[in-house]
N, C-alpha and C positions, 0 to 999 in steps of 0.2 A: 189090215195095217192102217194105223191111224195116220191120216195125211194132214191133220190139223197143224198149221204152222206154229212153231214155238213162239211164245210171247217175246215181244221186243224187249231188249234190255232197257229198263226204265232208269232214267237219270236219278241219281240220288238227290233228294230234296234237302236242302240245307236251310234251315230257318234263320234268317238274319234279323236280329232284334232291331226294332225301329229306332232310328237315331232321333234323339231329342233335338228339336229345332232350337238353336241358340237364340236367346233373346237379343234382339237388336238394340244396340246402345242408342240412346236418344241423340239425334244429330244436333250438334252444336256448331253453328257456323263459325268459321275462323275469323277472329277479329283482326281487321287490318291494323298494321302498325301505324302509329301516328308519326307521319313525317312532317317536319317543319312545324308550323304553328297551328294549334287548334283554333277553331272559331269560337271566341268567347260569347257567352250569352248576351243578349241585348238588354238594355236597361229595363224595357217593358217586361221581359221574361223574368228578370231578377226581382222586380218589384212585385209581380204577380206571385212569385214563389214566397216572398217575404210575407205577403198577406195571408197565405194559406198556412204557413208554418209559424208565423209570429216572429217577432224580433226581440229576443230577450236581452240584447246588448244594451248597456247603459252608456255606450260611447256617444257623445253629443253629435247632433245632426247639423247640417247646414253650416259648416265651419268656414270661417274666414281666417286664413293665415296672414299674419301681419309682421313685416320684418323688424320694424323699429319697436323695441320693447319698452322704451321710456314712457310713452303715453299710456301703455297698458298698465305698467307698474304704478303710474301716478293715479290711475283709477282704482286699482286693486293690487295689492302687493303679491297676492297669490296668483295673479293672472298669468305669469310666465309658465307656471306648472299646470294650472287648472283651467285657464281660459276665463272669459267673461261672457255671461249670458246676455242675450239681446235685451231682455227685460231690464237687466242692470244697466246696460248702456243707455236705454231710454230714460231711466230715472236719473242717471248721472248727467245726461245732456240737459234735462230740465233744471237740475240744480245749478249747472254752470250758467245757464241762461239767467236764472234768478239772481245769482250772486255776481254776475259779470266777471267770472273767474276763468274764462277760457285762456289757454296759452297757445302758442303757434303750433306746438306739437300735437295736442289733442284736437285742435281745430282740423288738422289734416286727417287724423283718424276718423273723425265724425264725417268729414267731407267724403272720404273714401266709402264709408258705409252708406251715405246718402246716394252716392253714384250707383251702388248696387240696388238700393231701394227703387231707383227710377227704372230699373229693368223689370219691375213687377213683383218684387219681394218686400217683406216687412222686416223692420229692424228687430222686432221681437223674436223672429225666427232664427236669427244668427247666433253664432257662438264664436268668439274671437280667440284665437290661439297665437302665440308667438311663432314665427316662421320656422324656428329650429325644430318644431314638433313634426313638420312635414317629413315623412320618410323619404330618404334619398334612394333612388333606384340605381344600382351599380352601372357603371359605364358599359358601353357595348364591347363585346369581345374583340371586335376588329380594332377599336380604338386602343385597347390595351396592347394588341399586337403591334400596331404602328409605333406606339411609345417604346415598346421593348426593342424593336428593330432599330429605331433611331438611337436609342441609348447604347445598345451593344454592337451594332453593325455599322451604321452610317447615320450621322446626325442630320443629313439632308435626305434621308430615305423618304420615298413616297410611293404610293401604289400606282400602277399603270392602268389598272382596270377602271373603267368608268363606274360611277356610283351605282347605276342601275344593273350592272353586271356582277356586282359583288354578292356572293352567296350570304344570305342573312342567317345568323345563328338561330337554332331552334330552341325555344324555351317555352313549351306549351303549357306547363303546369301553372305557372304564376299568372298566366292570362285569365284563367278561370277562377282565380281566388284573389280578387282585389281586397286588400286589407281595409279595415274600417276607416282609417285615417284618410285614405285616398277616396274611398267610396262616398264618404260623407263630406268631402271637401266641396265647398261652393265657390270659393275664390281665394286668390293669393295676391297680396300687394307686396311688391318687391322694388327695391332701389334699382333704377335702370343703369346706374354708373355711366350714363351718357351714351349708351348704345343707340344707334339710329334704327329702332325697331320697325318703324313705318316703312323704311326702305327695304328692310329684310322681308317683311311679309308680302311685299309686292313682287318678290323674286319668283314666286310659284304659287299656284292655286291650292296645292295640297302638300302636306308635310308628313314625313315619318318622324314621330316625336323624338326618337333616340338619335336622330341626325341633326338636331338643333344643338350646335356646339357654341359655347360662350364662356368668356372669362367671368361672367356674373354667375356665381355658384348657385344662388337660390333660383335664378331663372332656369338654369339647366336642370336643376332638380325638379322644378315644376313640370317641365316638358317631358323629362324622362319618366315621371310618374304616370304620364298618359299611357304608357305601355300597359298599365294595369287598370285603366279605366274600362267601363262597360260601353259597348257600342251604343251610340245615341246619347252618351253622357255629354253634358254641356257645362263647362266651368269658365270662370272669369279670371283673367290676368290683369292686374292693375300695375302699371309701371309708374313709379314716382321718380321724377327727374331730379338731377343733382341739386342739393340744398333746399329741396321742397319740404323736407320733413319738418323744418321749423319756419320756412318761408322768411328767411332773414336777409338773404343777399340776392342781388339781381344780376350783376356782371362785374368785371374787373374795373378798377379805377384806371383812368386814362394814363396817368404818369405813374408807373410803378416799375421798379427795377426787376429784371427777370429773376435774379437770384432770390428775391423774396417770394416770387410766385412759384418757382420751380418745385419746392418741397410739397406743394399742394396739387401739382399737376399729376393726374392719373390717366391711364389709358385703359380702354375696354374694347373687346372685340366680339363679334358674332359671325357665324357662318353656317352653311348647311352642308353637313358631312359628318364623318365619323370622328373627326378631330380637326381642330384649327391648325392651319399651317404654322410651323415653328415661329416665324417672325411675328405672329399675332398672339402668341401665348405669353404668359407671364415671364417665363425664363427658358433659355435654351443652353445647351452645352456647346461650347466652342473653344477649341484649343485647351481642353481640360479645365476651363473655368466657366463658372455660371455667370452669364451676362444677360441683363434685361434688354431685350430688343427694343422695348419702348423707350428706355433711357437713351439708346443709340439713336432712335428716331428724333428724340428731343434735342440731342446734341447736334444733329444735322440741320434741323429746321426750327431753331429756337424762335427766330423773329416771326416766321410764318405762323407757328402755333400760338404764340402770344397774341398776334393780330386776330386770329380766329376767336380766341377766348375772350377778347375784349368786346367782340360783337355778340357772342353767345357763350354762356357759362359751360356749355358742352358743344363740341363741334366735330364734324367728321374730318378725318385726316387721310382719306383714301387717295386723294391726289398726291399727297406727300409720300405715301407708301409706294405709289407707282414709280416715284423717282428715287426711292431708297436704294442705295448702291449695294445690294446683296444679290446673290444668285437667284435665278428665276424659281428654283426649287423651293426657296424659302417663302416666296410670295404666292406661288400657284401650285396646287397639287390636284391630283385627280380624286382625292378623297374628301375634298371640301370645295363647295361652290360658293361664289359670291361672298368671300370674307370681307368684313368691313371693320375698320378700326376708328375709334373716336378718342379725343382728348376731353377731359373735363376737370373742373375745379372741385376738389374733394375737401370736406371739412377735416378729414383725417390727414395728417402730414406724416411723411416718412422720417422726418427729423423731429425729435422731441423739442428741440430748442427753436423750431421754426415759428414764424409769426402766425397769429391767428387770422381767420378770414376777414375779420373787421379791419385789419390793417391793409388788406389788398383788394377787398371787394366793396362795392357800393351797397349801402343798406337798402333793404326793401321797405318802403314806407307803407303805413296802413292803407292809404288810399290806392296802393298798387296791388294789394294782395288779391282782390277780387279778379282783376284783369289777368293776373298771373295764373290763378287756379283755373279760370275758365278758358285759358289758352294753352291747354295741353301740359301744364305742369304735372298733372296726374292724368294718365291716359288709360282707358279701359278697353280690353279686348275680349271677345267671345271666342272660346276655343271649344271645338266640338269633335268628338271621335266619330268618324263616319264609317269606318270599317275596322277589321282586326288590326291593321297596321298603319292607319293614316288618320290625321286630324286636319281640320281647317282652322284658320286664324282670321278673325274679322274684327276690325276696329269698330268700336261702338260709337256711333255718331248720335248725339242727343238732339232732338228737334223740339220745337215748342209743342206743348207747354212744359216739357221736362226741363228745358233750359231755364225758364222763368222760375220753376220750382227750386232748382239748384241755386240760382242766383239769390233768391229770397232767403234760403237757409244760410248761404254764405254771409249775406248782409247781417243777419241776426247774430251769427257767431262772431263776426268781426266786431260788431258793436259791443260784444261781451268780452273782448280781449282785455286782459289785465293791463293796467296803465303802465306798469314797468316794462312791458313788452313793446 
């Protein structure tokens, strides 16, 4: 008998086809969303990129924006649209010297250009445009919100959050794409309308450009454009004080009726914040009517304002504003620090039938022009973008031999003034 044990039951072998290994997708790191503001490229980085890629643009470089268009048009009728090349300015200045044909308007223009030349640049490198060509950067979102709430909810509305706690709106794209007008801007000369800018820049060491609030439209446009400057950019601001554009008048006559002066009295204001307080603006809504707060200030303090303007053709009225009988909300807000208001004599009158300045002001004699120009009738400031959101503002103080150079050029131009001026 066969005692061999039977074979064990073998497990059925099932062939499993090999699975194909799926190809792994290339790992792409998730890009973080851009919150807030992107860091714009520095000026050095942008210039290096321009060198490698070339710059096909025909837009002029080293532009000076100049507010008063009359001297520009007197040099070249096309200047308002096309601007004036520095080489043309040099030729024109030589011709004016030779013909003794300067007038007080183009004297100021050339003096402003020479101010810039003393900072180390050449006149031939400039290109002068009328100030209206400077692109205006839209007001800050918060400023619009304040105006809307004052209009629709409460005319005395103001924010309770301090300035440094307010969330800044994000607009990263425009920071990386400065347009050519702003990128190529070298300087802007603006009528000051009597604002006390020296006092303003002493209020803090660093500024966020969109928080410079002023009734001087071109000034606010200049600072708001700094939002689109490149880090490291340095541009110049020239402030031309009242009636300096033709250097014709120096101060008010001693005995002059207030009713003759009043049509030419204007007010200007400046502050650091997202909007000037209502009492410092041009107009506010009260009881359903539009009232000029400046006019109310003049009605309250006629004698004091007239006395100030007899000493100086533009004067601060901050002490009067402190006594102004309005609610504290109109004078002080948490969205604007250190507001300042000034009165000045303007060549533009609010009444067409009003007397001209020569009837209320003392004339500026030729032998006084040099002293007036060299004593801050025109003031130059160096404005630099130090990081993505801030700028510094520094007054340019000329030392010898720059002062001697400027005085010499002034002497030469004054000697060349037309006899009828």
